[in-house]
VMD Tcl script that draws the C-alpha trace (Angstrom):
set ca {
  {-23.17 -30.18 -74.37}
  {-22.30 -26.63 -73.47}
  {-18.65 -25.69 -73.17}
  {-17.19 -24.64 -69.83}
  {-17.75 -21.01 -68.92}
  {-15.84 -20.15 -65.76}
  {-16.51 -16.71 -64.25}
  {-14.24 -13.80 -65.15}
  {-11.09 -13.32 -63.04}
  {-11.57 -16.65 -61.24}
  {-8.40 -18.32 -62.47}
  {-8.02 -21.78 -63.90}
  {-10.79 -24.38 -63.52}
  {-10.29 -28.13 -63.90}
  {-12.90 -30.13 -65.82}
  {-12.99 -33.91 -65.76}
  {-14.91 -36.40 -67.91}
  {-15.39 -40.05 -66.94}
  {-16.95 -42.73 -69.13}
  {-18.62 -45.69 -67.41}
  {-20.06 -48.87 -68.91}
  {-23.84 -48.70 -68.38}
  {-24.65 -52.30 -69.33}
  {-27.96 -51.42 -71.03}
  {-29.33 -49.31 -68.17}
  {-30.53 -45.74 -68.43}
  {-28.62 -43.64 -65.96}
  {-29.30 -40.00 -65.26}
  {-29.37 -37.38 -62.55}
  {-32.59 -36.87 -60.65}
  {-34.24 -33.43 -61.03}
  {-32.92 -32.46 -57.57}
  {-29.38 -33.58 -58.42}
  {-29.52 -31.72 -61.73}
  {-30.43 -28.46 -59.95}
  {-27.63 -28.81 -57.39}
  {-24.75 -30.08 -59.53}
  {-22.33 -27.84 -57.61}
  {-22.86 -30.03 -54.54}
  {-23.33 -33.28 -56.46}
  {-21.55 -36.28 -54.90}
  {-19.91 -38.54 -57.47}
  {-19.22 -41.37 -55.01}
  {-22.93 -41.50 -54.07}
  {-23.93 -41.55 -57.76}
  {-21.48 -44.39 -58.53}
  {-22.70 -46.40 -55.56}
  {-26.40 -45.85 -56.40}
  {-25.95 -47.15 -59.97}
  {-23.41 -49.86 -59.05}
  {-20.70 -48.42 -61.29}
  {-17.10 -49.43 -60.73}
  {-14.01 -48.10 -62.48}
  {-14.35 -45.76 -65.47}
  {-13.68 -47.17 -68.94}
  {-12.01 -43.90 -69.96}
  {-11.34 -40.44 -68.59}
  {-9.81 -37.13 -69.53}
  {-9.38 -33.75 -67.94}
  {-8.42 -30.25 -68.95}
  {-7.99 -26.82 -67.44}
  {-9.44 -23.60 -68.78}
  {-10.29 -20.09 -67.68}
  {-12.55 -17.26 -68.74}
  {-11.61 -16.49 -72.34}
  {-11.12 -12.71 -71.86}
  {-8.73 -13.36 -68.97}
  {-6.51 -15.25 -71.42}
  {-6.67 -12.41 -73.96}
  {-5.80 -9.73 -71.41}
  {-2.83 -11.77 -70.18}
  {-1.58 -12.21 -73.76}
  {-2.07 -8.49 -74.56}
  {-1.33 -6.50 -71.37}
  {-2.81 -3.02 -71.41}
  {-5.56 -3.95 -73.86}
  {-9.00 -3.46 -72.32}
  {-11.77 -5.60 -73.77}
  {-15.47 -4.89 -73.73}
  {-17.05 -8.12 -72.46}
  {-20.38 -7.44 -74.18}
  {-18.89 -7.16 -77.67}
  {-15.92 -9.54 -77.51}
  {-17.83 -12.73 -76.77}
  {-17.69 -15.40 -79.49}
  {-20.83 -15.87 -81.54}
  {-22.98 -18.85 -80.46}
  {-22.81 -21.87 -82.77}
}
mol new
graphics top color blue
foreach p $ca { graphics top sphere $p radius 0.5 }
foreach p [lrange $ca 0 end-1] q [lrange $ca 1 end] { graphics top cylinder $p $q radius 0.2 }
display resetview
């Protein structure tokens, strides 16, 4: 898992997670689907693997982390190359 990383100055982005019962099957994106996740079609994926309703779901909204800081501290200019959090 890698956390969301929306582009700078692009506003809020909504992220959704859905959990489906796999019933012992291995389910994954094809190499083509994995490369084009921006145009990935969830309904086609669900139909292909015969998945029905999700067992659980959640969603959240986030934005580029420096956009949040600049809104909280107007007039403070951040240097994007030095203010990024250290990788874990």
